[in-house]
Each structure stands twice: as C-alpha cells, then as structure tokens.
DRENDO-1510 file (C-alpha; in Angstrom, 1 decimal, always signed):
<recs>
REC; n; res; u; v; w
REC; 1; MET; +0.0; +0.0; +0.0 .
REC; 2; TYR; +1.2; +3.5; -0.7 .
REC; 3; MET; +1.0; +6.5; +1.6 .
REC; 4; GLU; -1.9; +8.8; +0.9 .
REC; 5; GLY; -1.1; +11.1; -1.9 .
REC; 6; GLY; +2.2; +9.2; -2.6 .
REC; 7; ILE; +3.3; +7.7; -5.8 .
REC; 8; PRO; +5.2; +4.4; -5.7 .
REC; 9; PRO; +8.9; +4.7; -6.6 .
REC; 10; SER; +8.4; +2.6; -9.7 .
REC; 11; HIS; +5.9; +5.1; -11.1 .
REC; 12; SER; +6.3; +8.6; -12.2 .
REC; 13; LEU; +3.8; +11.1; -13.4 .
REC; 14; LYS; +5.4; +10.9; -16.9 .
REC; 15; GLY; +3.6; +8.0; -18.6 .
REC; 16; GLY; +2.6; +6.4; -15.3 .
REC; 17; ILE; -0.8; +6.4; -13.7 .
REC; 18; PRO; -0.8; +7.5; -10.1 .
REC; 19; PRO; -2.6; +5.3; -7.6 .
REC; 20; LEU; -6.2; +6.0; -6.6 .
REC; 21; SER; -6.4; +7.5; -3.2 .
REC; 22; SER; -9.0; +7.6; -0.4 .
REC; 23; SER; -9.6; +11.2; -1.1 .
REC; 24; SER; -11.1; +10.2; -4.4 .
REC; 25; MET; -12.6; +6.8; -3.7 .
REC; 26; GLY; -12.7; +5.6; -0.1 .
REC; 27; LEU; -12.1; +2.0; +0.7 .
REC; 28; VAL; -12.0; -0.6; -2.1 .
REC; 29; ARG; -11.5; -4.4; -2.3 .
REC; 30; LEU; -10.3; -6.2; -5.3 .
REC; 31; LYS; -12.1; -9.5; -6.0 .
REC; 32; ILE; -9.0; -11.3; -7.1 .
REC; 33; ARG; -9.4; -14.4; -4.9 .
REC; 34; GLU; -12.9; -15.1; -6.0 .
REC; 35; LEU; -12.2; -14.5; -9.7 .
REC; 36; ALA; -9.0; -16.6; -9.6 .
REC; 37; ALA; -11.0; -19.5; -7.9 .
REC; 38; GLU; -13.6; -19.3; -10.7 .
REC; 39; LYS; -10.9; -19.7; -13.3 .
REC; 40; GLY; -8.9; -22.3; -11.3 .
REC; 41; TRP; -5.9; -20.0; -11.1 .
REC; 42; THR; -3.5; -19.4; -8.3 .
REC; 43; ILE; -2.5; -15.9; -7.2 .
REC; 44; LYS; +0.9; -16.6; -8.9 .
REC; 45; GLU; -1.0; -17.3; -12.2 .
REC; 46; VAL; -2.9; -14.1; -11.9 .
REC; 47; ALA; +0.4; -12.2; -11.5 .
REC; 48; ASN; +1.9; -14.0; -14.5 .
REC; 49; ARG; -1.1; -13.6; -16.7 .
REC; 50; SER; -1.5; -9.9; -15.8 .
REC; 51; GLY; +2.2; -8.9; -15.8 .
REC; 52; VAL; +1.7; -7.4; -12.4 .
REC; 53; ASN; +4.3; -8.1; -9.7 .
REC; 54; TYR; +3.4; -11.2; -7.6 .
REC; 55; ASN; +3.8; -9.4; -4.3 .
REC; 56; THR; +1.4; -6.6; -5.5 .
REC; 57; VAL; -1.2; -9.1; -6.6 .
REC; 58; LYS; -0.8; -11.1; -3.3 .
REC; 59; SER; -1.1; -7.9; -1.3 .
REC; 60; TYR; -4.2; -6.8; -3.2 .
REC; 61; ALA; -5.8; -10.2; -2.8 .
REC; 62; ARG; -5.2; -10.4; +1.0 .
REC; 63; HIS; -6.4; -6.9; +2.0 .
REC; 64; PRO; -10.2; -6.7; +2.8 .
REC; 65; GLY; -10.2; -2.9; +2.3 .
REC; 66; MET; -7.6; -0.6; +0.8 .
REC; 67; ASN; -7.6; +3.1; +0.5 .
REC; 68; MET; -5.1; +3.2; -2.3 .
REC; 69; VAL; -4.3; +1.0; -5.3 .
REC; 70; ASP; -2.2; +1.4; -8.5 .
REC; 71; LEU; -4.7; +1.9; -11.3 .
REC; 72; ALA; -2.4; +0.6; -13.9 .
REC; 73; ALA; -2.0; -2.7; -12.0 .
REC; 74; VAL; -5.8; -2.9; -11.5 .
REC; 75; GLN; -6.3; -2.4; -15.2 .
REC; 76; LYS; -3.8; -5.2; -16.0 .
REC; 77; ILE; -5.4; -7.6; -13.5 .
REC; 78; ALA; -8.9; -6.9; -14.9 .
REC; 79; ARG; -7.6; -7.5; -18.5 .
REC; 80; ALA; -6.2; -10.9; -17.4 .
REC; 81; PHE; -9.6; -11.9; -16.1 .
REC; 82; ASP; -11.2; -10.4; -19.3 .
REC; 83; ILE; -13.5; -8.2; -17.2 .
REC; 84; SER; -14.0; -4.5; -16.6 .
REC; 85; ILE; -12.3; -2.6; -13.8 .
REC; 86; GLU; -15.8; -2.1; -12.3 .
REC; 87; ASP; -16.2; -5.9; -12.1 .
REC; 88; LEU; -12.9; -6.3; -10.3 .
REC; 89; VAL; -13.3; -3.5; -7.8 .
REC; 90; GLU; -15.8; -3.5; -5.0 .
REC; 91; VAL; -16.3; -0.1; -3.3 .
REC; 92; LEU; -16.6; -0.6; +0.4 .
REC; 93; GLU; -16.8; +3.0; +1.5 .
REC; 94; GLU; -17.2; +6.1; -0.5 .
</recs>
C-alpha cells in the first residue's frame, strides 16, 4: 500500500498512472481471490497472466479494504480476467 497522496517509486507522473487514493474513492477491495478461484488460477498465475508483480497481486488479494491502489495494476489484472475494472473493484466505503 502507498502512503496517501504518494506515488510508488516505480511510477512517475510521466507515462505512469498515479494510484487511486482515499480522497477520491474511499475503501476498495479487489475481488482477485474469487475470480481466480472461478478460473482455477493461483495468485501466482494471476500475476503471470496480468504482468503485475506477484507481491502486488498477493497484497491486493489479501487486504479486505484498501484506500489506495495502483490503477495501472488494477487495469492489467482486470484484463487478465477479461473483465472491466468495475467488475474487479468493490467499493466498500465512499
């Protein structure tokens, strides 16, 4: 997880998409575990298929509520499942 208003070191504003923060979205949960189970995939397979770092995917799958996510990573994960971002993200608190 990134500090509020922060951008992870691997991303810059040039060409990178800054993470969503609680000031714009509240708490969210990514439905990675459920979707992976439906496909018969492990979390490692989700990471490989999406091109998102395994530790990032694992972290997103474990947290029941996050106030910040990397939108580029979320988009890649959604594409791996062949779903929209809206179908991957559950808004817990606005």
